[in-house]
C-alpha positions in Angstrom: 220.4 191.0 -23.1 220.3 193.5 -26.0 216.7 194.4 -25.2 217.7 195.2 -21.6 220.5 197.5 -22.7 218.2 199.3 -25.2 215.5 199.7 -22.4 218.0 201.0 -19.9 219.5 203.4 -22.5 216.1 204.8 -23.4 214.9 205.2 -19.8 218.2 206.8 -18.6 218.2 209.3 -21.4 214.7 210.7 -21.4 214.3 213.8 -19.3 211.8 212.3 -16.9 212.2 210.3 -13.7 211.1 206.7 -14.1 210.7 204.3 -11.2 209.3 200.9 -10.3 207.9 200.0 -6.8 206.9 196.7 -5.4 203.6 196.0 -3.6 205.0 197.3 -0.3 205.8 200.6 -1.9 209.6 200.1 -1.9 211.6 201.4 -4.9 213.0 198.4 -6.7 214.5 200.3 -9.7 214.9 203.9 -10.7 216.2 205.7 -13.8 219.4 207.7 -13.7 217.7 211.0 -13.4 215.7 209.8 -10.4 218.8 208.5 -8.7 220.7 211.7 -9.4 218.0 213.9 -7.8 217.1 211.6 -4.8 220.3 209.6 -4.2 220.1 206.0 -3.1 216.5 205.0 -3.0 216.3 201.3 -3.7 214.5 199.6 -0.8 213.1 202.8 0.5 209.5 204.1 0.4 208.1 207.5 -0.1 207.9 207.9 3.7 211.7 207.7 3.7 212.1 210.5 1.1 209.2 213.0 1.5 207.2 214.7 4.2 204.4 212.5 5.6 201.5 214.3 3.9 203.2 214.0 0.5 204.2 210.4 1.1 200.7 209.5 2.2 199.1 210.9 -1.0 201.7 209.1 -3.2 201.2 205.9 -1.4 197.4 206.1 -1.6 197.7 206.6 -5.4 200.0 203.6 -5.7 197.5 201.4 -3.8 194.6 202.6 -5.9 196.6 201.7 -9.1 197.4 198.3 -7.7 193.9 197.6 -6.5 192.0 198.7 -9.6 194.6 198.0 -12.3 193.8 201.4 -13.7 196.6 204.0 -14.4 196.7 207.5 -13.1 197.7 209.8 -15.9 199.3 213.2 -15.6 198.3 214.0 -12.0 199.8 217.3 -10.9 201.6 217.0 -7.6 203.8 219.2 -5.4 206.8 217.6 -3.7 209.6 218.8 -1.6 212.9 218.2 -3.3 215.8 216.8 -1.2 217.3 220.4 -1.1 214.0 221.7 0.4 212.7 223.4 -2.7 209.2 222.9 -4.0 208.7 220.9 -7.2 205.7 220.7 -9.4 205.4 217.3 -11.0 203.1 215.6 -13.5 203.0 212.0 -12.5 201.8 208.9 -14.4 201.5 205.6 -12.6 200.5 202.3 -14.0 200.3 198.7 -12.7 203.4 196.6 -13.0 202.6 193.0 -14.0 204.5 189.7 -13.7 204.5 187.1 -16.4 201.3 185.6 -15.2 199.4 188.9 -15.4 199.3 189.5 -11.7 200.0 193.0 -10.4 203.3 193.1 -8.5 203.7 196.9 -8.1 203.7 200.1 -10.1 205.7 201.8 -12.7 205.8 205.6 -12.5 207.0 208.5 -14.7 207.4 211.9 -13.1 207.9 215.0 -15.3 209.2 218.1 -13.6 207.0 221.1 -14.6 208.3 223.5 -12.0 209.8 226.0 -14.5 206.5 226.0 -16.5 204.5 226.8 -13.3 206.9 229.7 -12.5 206.3 231.3 -16.0 
């Protein structure tokens, strides 16, 4: 139980959005910052949150990670924020494994680099 609290404390206090998705692309867990910017997302997919072209690209990346077991590291992406503004994100996605070593989804970390791109 202590490890779970330490994990949650770390994830909720780093300045990057962290999320977990299942094999169907549904969000199963998100960090506090992700939830703050996107609202209630558990059970939703990228298609529920983003324009179709953005959701399609993200979903294709998720599938590639799950099929190959290889992470995608620091891919620069543009997303439309819930308020309609454009965000520039560096995304890392890696496979999420169960106890038997089978891939059951992905874990992602998204770092907002919008301000750096404007400079």
